[in-house]
C-alpha positions as CSV (number, residue, x, y, z in Angstrom):
1,X,42.8,116.8,-21.8
2,X,42.0,117.7,-18.2
3,X,42.5,115.6,-15.1
4,X,40.7,112.2,-15.1
5,X,38.1,113.2,-12.4
6,X,37.8,116.9,-13.3
7,X,34.2,118.1,-12.6
8,X,33.6,115.5,-9.9
9,X,33.0,117.0,-6.4
10,X,33.6,115.0,-3.3
11,X,32.5,116.0,0.1
12,X,34.9,114.4,2.6
13,X,33.8,114.0,6.2
14,X,36.5,111.6,7.1
15,X,39.4,111.8,9.6
16,X,42.6,110.1,10.5
17,X,43.8,107.8,7.7
18,X,41.5,105.3,6.0
19,X,39.0,107.9,4.7
20,X,41.4,110.7,4.1
21,X,43.6,108.4,2.0
22,X,40.6,107.6,-0.2
23,X,39.7,111.3,-0.5
24,X,43.3,112.2,-1.3
25,X,43.5,109.7,-4.1
26,X,40.3,111.1,-5.6
27,X,41.8,114.6,-5.3
28,X,45.1,113.5,-7.0
29,X,43.0,112.1,-9.8
30,X,41.5,115.6,-10.3
31,X,38.3,115.6,-8.2
32,X,37.4,118.7,-6.2
33,X,37.6,117.2,-2.7
34,X,36.1,119.5,0.0
35,X,37.2,118.4,3.5
36,X,34.4,119.3,5.9
37,X,35.8,119.6,9.4
38,X,34.7,120.6,12.9
39,X,35.1,124.4,13.3
40,X,38.1,125.4,15.5
41,X,39.4,121.8,15.8
42,X,39.4,120.2,12.4
43,X,40.5,116.6,11.7
44,X,42.1,115.2,14.9
45,X,45.0,114.1,12.7
46,X,46.1,117.8,12.4
47,X,47.3,117.5,16.0
48,X,48.5,113.9,16.0
49,X,52.3,113.4,16.6
50,X,53.1,117.0,15.9
51,X,56.7,117.8,15.2
52,X,56.1,121.5,15.2
53,X,53.7,123.5,17.4
54,X,52.9,126.0,14.7
55,X,51.9,123.7,11.9
56,X,49.7,120.7,11.0
57,X,51.3,117.4,11.7
58,X,53.1,115.4,9.0
59,X,50.5,112.7,9.5
60,X,47.8,115.1,8.4
61,X,49.6,116.6,5.4
62,X,50.4,113.1,4.2
63,X,46.8,112.1,3.7
64,X,45.0,115.4,2.8
65,X,46.9,116.8,-0.2
66,X,45.1,118.7,-2.9
67,X,41.9,119.1,-0.9
68,X,40.0,122.3,0.2
69,X,38.9,122.8,3.8
70,X,35.4,123.9,4.9
71,X,34.7,124.1,8.7
72,X,31.1,123.2,9.3
73,X,29.2,122.3,12.4
74,X,26.9,119.5,11.3
75,X,25.0,119.7,14.6
76,X,24.1,123.4,14.2
77,X,20.9,124.2,12.2
78,X,22.7,126.7,10.0
79,X,25.6,124.2,9.5
80,X,23.1,121.6,8.4
81,X,21.6,124.2,6.0
82,X,25.0,124.8,4.4
83,X,25.7,121.0,4.3
84,X,22.4,120.4,2.4
85,X,23.3,123.1,-0.1
86,X,26.8,121.5,-0.5
87,X,25.4,118.0,-1.0
88,X,23.1,119.2,-3.8
89,X,26.3,120.1,-5.8
90,X,28.2,117.0,-4.9
91,X,28.9,113.7,-6.7
92,X,30.3,111.8,-3.8
93,X,29.9,111.9,0.0
94,X,32.6,110.1,1.9
95,X,32.3,109.3,5.6
96,X,33.9,107.0,8.2
97,X,31.8,107.8,11.3
98,X,30.7,105.0,13.6
99,X,27.5,103.1,12.7
100,X,24.4,105.3,13.1
101,X,26.1,108.7,13.3
102,X,25.0,109.9,9.9
103,X,21.4,108.9,10.7
104,X,21.6,110.8,14.1
105,X,22.8,113.9,12.2
106,X,19.8,113.6,10.0
107,X,21.7,112.5,6.9
108,X,20.9,108.8,6.5
109,X,20.8,107.4,3.0
110,X,17.1,108.0,2.4
111,X,17.6,111.7,3.2
112,X,20.7,111.9,1.0
113,X,18.8,110.3,-1.9
114,X,16.0,112.9,-1.5
115,X,18.5,115.7,-1.5
116,X,20.5,114.4,-4.5
117,X,19.5,111.2,-6.2
118,X,22.8,111.1,-8.2
119,X,24.9,111.2,-5.0
120,X,27.3,108.3,-4.4
121,X,27.4,107.7,-0.6
122,X,30.6,106.0,0.4
123,X,31.2,104.7,3.9
124,X,34.3,103.2,5.5
125,X,33.7,101.2,8.7
126,X,35.7,99.0,11.0
127,X,33.4,96.0,10.5
128,X,30.7,97.3,8.2
129,X,27.1,98.4,8.9
130,X,25.8,94.9,9.2
131,X,27.0,91.6,10.6
132,X,27.6,90.5,14.2
133,X,30.6,92.9,14.7
134,X,28.9,96.0,13.2
135,X,29.0,98.0,16.5
136,X,32.6,97.2,17.4
137,X,35.3,99.9,16.9
138,X,38.4,99.2,14.9
139,X,41.8,100.6,14.2
140,X,44.7,99.4,12.0
141,X,46.0,96.6,14.3
142,X,42.4,95.4,15.0
143,X,41.7,95.1,11.3
144,X,44.9,93.2,10.8
145,X,44.1,90.8,13.6
146,X,40.5,90.3,12.6
147,X,41.4,90.0,8.9
148,X,43.9,87.2,9.5
149,X,47.0,89.1,8.5
150,X,48.7,89.0,11.9
151,X,48.3,85.2,12.1
152,X,50.5,84.7,9.1
153,X,53.1,87.4,9.9
154,X,56.1,86.8,12.1
155,X,58.5,84.0,12.9
156,X,57.4,80.4,13.7
157,X,58.3,80.7,17.4
158,X,56.9,84.2,17.8
159,X,53.5,85.7,18.3
160,X,51.1,86.9,15.6
161,X,52.8,90.1,14.3
162,X,51.5,93.5,13.3
163,X,52.9,95.0,10.1
164,X,53.5,98.7,9.7
165,X,52.3,99.1,6.1
166,X,48.7,100.3,6.6
167,X,46.8,97.5,4.9
168,X,43.8,98.1,7.2
169,X,43.7,101.9,6.8
170,X,45.2,102.9,3.5
171,X,44.3,99.5,2.1
172,X,40.7,100.1,2.9
173,X,40.9,103.6,1.5
174,X,42.1,102.3,-1.9
175,X,39.4,99.7,-1.9
176,X,36.9,102.5,-1.3
177,X,38.3,104.5,-4.3
178,X,37.6,101.5,-6.5
179,X,34.0,101.3,-5.2
180,X,33.4,105.0,-5.8
181,X,34.8,104.9,-9.3
182,X,32.6,101.9,-10.1
183,X,29.5,103.7,-8.8
184,X,30.3,106.8,-10.7
185,X,30.7,104.7,-13.9
186,X,27.4,102.9,-13.3
187,X,25.7,106.3,-12.7
188,X,26.5,107.2,-16.3
189,X,24.1,104.4,-17.3
190,X,21.4,104.6,-14.6
191,X,21.5,108.3,-13.7
192,X,21.4,107.4,-10.1
193,X,23.8,107.2,-7.2
194,X,24.2,104.3,-4.8
195,X,25.8,103.3,-1.5
196,X,29.4,102.1,-1.4
197,X,30.7,100.4,1.8
198,X,34.1,99.0,2.6
199,X,35.0,97.6,6.0
200,X,38.6,97.4,7.3
201,X,38.2,93.7,8.1
202,X,36.9,93.0,4.6
203,X,39.8,94.9,2.9
204,X,42.4,93.0,4.9
205,X,40.8,89.6,4.1
206,X,40.9,90.5,0.4
207,X,44.7,91.3,0.7
208,X,45.5,87.9,2.4
209,X,43.7,85.7,-0.1
210,X,46.9,83.8,-0.9
211,X,47.1,82.6,2.7
212,X,43.4,81.7,2.7
213,X,44.0,79.7,-0.5
214,X,46.9,77.8,1.1
215,X,44.7,77.0,4.1
216,X,42.2,75.4,1.8
217,X,44.9,73.7,-0.2
218,X,46.7,72.2,2.8
219,X,43.7,71.8,5.2
220,X,45.2,73.7,8.2
221,X,45.8,77.3,9.4
222,X,48.8,78.8,7.7
223,X,52.0,78.7,9.9
224,X,54.2,81.8,10.3
225,X,57.4,81.4,8.2
226,X,59.3,84.6,8.8
227,X,60.8,85.8,5.6
228,X,60.8,82.5,3.8
229,X,58.6,82.8,0.6
230,X,56.9,79.5,0.2
231,X,59.2,76.6,-0.6
232,X,61.4,78.5,-3.1
233,X,65.1,78.4,-2.3
234,X,66.7,80.9,-2.4
235,X,63.6,82.8,-1.2
236,X,64.4,84.9,1.8
237,X,66.5,87.7,3.1
238,X,70.3,87.6,3.2
239,X,72.7,89.7,5.2
240,X,74.9,92.2,3.3
241,X,77.9,94.3,4.2
242,X,78.6,96.2,6.4
243,X,76.0,94.3,8.6
244,X,73.7,97.1,9.8
245,X,70.1,96.5,10.8
246,X,68.8,97.0,7.3
247,X,71.8,95.7,5.3
248,X,69.8,92.9,3.7
249,X,68.5,91.9,0.3
250,X,65.6,89.7,-0.6
251,X,66.3,87.1,-3.3
252,X,63.8,84.9,-4.9
253,X,64.8,82.3,-7.5
254,X,62.6,80.2,-9.7
255,X,63.9,77.1,-11.4
256,X,64.9,78.9,-14.7
257,X,67.0,81.4,-12.7
258,X,69.1,78.9,-10.7
259,X,71.9,78.7,-13.3
260,X,72.1,82.4,-13.9
261,X,72.3,82.9,-10.1
262,X,75.1,80.5,-9.7
263,X,77.1,82.2,-12.5
264,X,76.4,85.6,-11.1
265,X,77.8,84.7,-7.6
266,X,80.8,82.9,-9.0
267,X,79.7,79.4,-8.4
268,X,79.3,78.1,-11.9
269,X,80.9,74.9,-10.6
270,X,77.6,74.0,-9.1
271,X,75.7,74.2,-12.4
272,X,74.2,70.7,-12.9
273,X,75.1,69.5,-9.4
274,X,72.3,67.1,-8.5
275,X,72.3,68.1,-4.9
276,X,70.8,71.5,-5.8
277,X,69.5,71.1,-9.3
278,X,65.8,71.0,-8.6
279,X,63.5,73.1,-6.4
280,X,62.8,70.1,-4.3
281,X,66.5,69.3,-3.9
282,X,67.2,72.9,-2.9
283,X,64.4,72.8,-0.3
284,X,65.7,69.7,1.2
285,X,69.2,71.3,1.5
286,X,67.9,74.8,2.2
287,X,70.3,75.5,5.0
288,X,73.2,74.7,2.7
289,X,71.8,76.9,-0.1
290,X,71.1,79.8,2.2
291,X,74.6,79.6,3.7
292,X,76.0,79.6,0.2
293,X,74.0,82.7,-0.7
294,X,74.9,84.6,2.5
295,X,78.6,83.8,2.1
296,X,78.5,85.8,-1.1
297,X,76.0,88.6,-0.1
298,X,77.8,89.3,3.3
299,X,80.9,90.5,1.5
300,X,79.0,93.1,-0.6
301,X,76.7,96.1,-0.1
302,X,73.0,95.5,-0.7
303,X,72.9,97.8,-3.7
304,X,75.8,96.0,-5.3
305,X,74.1,92.7,-4.7
306,X,70.9,94.0,-6.2
307,X,72.7,95.4,-9.3
308,X,74.7,92.2,-9.9
309,X,71.7,89.9,-9.6
310,X,69.3,92.2,-11.3
311,X,71.5,92.4,-14.4
312,X,71.7,88.6,-14.3
313,X,67.9,88.4,-14.4
314,X,67.5,87.2,-10.8
315,X,64.8,89.0,-8.8
316,X,66.5,90.8,-5.9
317,X,65.6,93.9,-3.8
318,X,67.6,95.8,-1.4
319,X,65.8,96.3,2.0
320,X,65.6,100.1,2.0
321,X,65.1,101.9,5.3
322,X,62.7,104.8,5.4
323,X,65.5,107.3,4.8
324,X,66.7,105.4,1.8
325,X,63.1,105.3,0.4
326,X,62.9,109.1,0.8
327,X,66.2,109.5,-1.1
328,X,65.7,106.7,-3.7
329,X,66.6,108.0,-7.2
330,X,64.2,105.6,-8.9
331,X,61.3,106.8,-6.8
332,X,62.2,110.4,-7.4
333,X,62.4,109.8,-11.1
334,X,58.9,108.4,-11.0
335,X,57.6,111.3,-8.9
336,X,56.8,109.0,-6.0
337,X,58.9,111.1,-3.7
338,X,58.2,114.8,-4.2
339,X,58.7,118.2,-2.6
340,X,55.7,120.3,-1.8
341,X,55.4,123.9,-0.7
342,X,52.9,124.2,2.3
343,X,51.5,127.5,3.5
344,X,52.2,126.5,7.2
345,X,55.1,124.1,7.0
346,X,57.1,125.5,4.1
347,X,58.8,123.0,1.9
348,X,58.6,119.3,2.8
349,X,59.0,115.9,1.2
350,X,56.0,113.6,0.7
351,X,54.8,110.6,-1.2
352,X,53.4,111.0,-4.7
353,X,50.6,109.3,-6.6
354,X,51.4,105.6,-7.5
355,X,48.8,105.7,-10.3
356,X,50.3,107.0,-13.5
357,X,47.9,108.3,-16.2
358,X,49.6,109.3,-19.4
359,X,47.0,111.9,-20.4
360,X,46.4,113.4,-16.9
361,X,49.5,113.4,-14.7
362,X,49.1,114.2,-11.1
363,X,50.4,117.4,-9.5
364,X,50.8,117.0,-5.8
365,X,49.7,120.0,-3.9
366,X,49.6,120.9,-0.2
367,X,47.0,119.9,2.4
368,X,44.7,122.8,3.3
369,X,44.9,124.9,6.4
370,X,41.8,124.6,8.6
371,X,39.1,126.8,7.0
372,X,41.4,128.0,4.2
373,X,38.7,127.7,1.6
374,X,35.7,128.5,3.6
375,X,34.7,131.8,2.0
376,X,35.6,130.5,-1.5
377,X,33.3,127.4,-1.2
378,X,30.4,129.3,0.5
379,X,30.5,131.9,-2.4
380,X,30.3,129.0,-4.9
381,X,27.2,127.8,-3.0
382,X,25.6,131.3,-3.5
383,X,26.2,132.8,0.0
384,X,27.0,136.5,0.2
385,X,29.7,138.1,2.2
386,X,27.1,139.1,4.8
387,X,25.8,135.5,4.9
388,X,29.3,134.2,5.4
389,X,30.0,136.7,8.2
390,X,26.7,135.7,9.9
391,X,27.5,132.0,9.7
392,X,30.9,132.6,11.3
393,X,29.3,134.7,14.1
394,X,26.9,131.9,14.8
395,X,29.8,129.4,14.9
396,X,28.1,127.3,12.2
397,X,31.3,127.5,10.1
């Protein structure tokens, strides 16, 4: 059995993170993803936060693995000609331009339908193509702010807080993958493509639905509670030895886990103690319970704490820093941290595919060099070597 999306061709016009993360996931699942880039420049992410002057940035390689690169000037008449030929062979067109850009280029949805009625046209926007905010620009922090995520993140006495996991960018990309796969599935029945649109604000709102539920349940905006998870106690972070900035564990205990926890930390004497026996009682005495927990965790390393509590059936996770994540043996065993050989960078470590398919496992490849597959793709479209040379001389590719 081949890869899940073998035979699906995706034309990826996107740059930076939200769109490229979508295209990369489709490529990991086996689609032929052709990254169309501006000749001579490419995706701006190739040059963002460079750690080496002679190679694409780690930011770029992190979101463009397994793709092929085709430089193409979509404003040049010959570039448009090549693009039309490419679209006739495509199953999906993915873009994250500002509102109206595709139309100004001459590739609005009516024209795309005319060229290829089976094409799935997927768009990622900051606020979508309709609604009062449609013309506003957005980036990750804007999406988090406008989606409500910042308002529920941080400490009670602090400001709304931005979170570094890219729920606005990569979160939107993953939502778009779902939409594309659904449209491809429906195409099997209808024979026709359709438009897929995901806005960054919409994606963040979907991811904070628990907080929105609690607003409706309690009748007021959700307050910031730091690391406290609801009213569960224990249900927060606890300091561990030797006391470094990331020497913490997160412990969350439901009622049935309270006695196993007490036995695991050597406090079986408190089993049945009415002061702490129920969730409500522990919440009322949460300062005492948290002090009890931290007195035990502070004398042990976070991995030891996690092992002891995990074996006792108590949910507990060590707060891994970025270096620990890159070195984590469990993640390596699951091919979530992998090494890739890149033609420009050499060997480097990157993140693997979190979606595990038993019949079509993912092989993580390198991101493409700018224009690396130009001639190959153009030949697939029927262009001769002379045609390819002429396109290059005209700076259409």
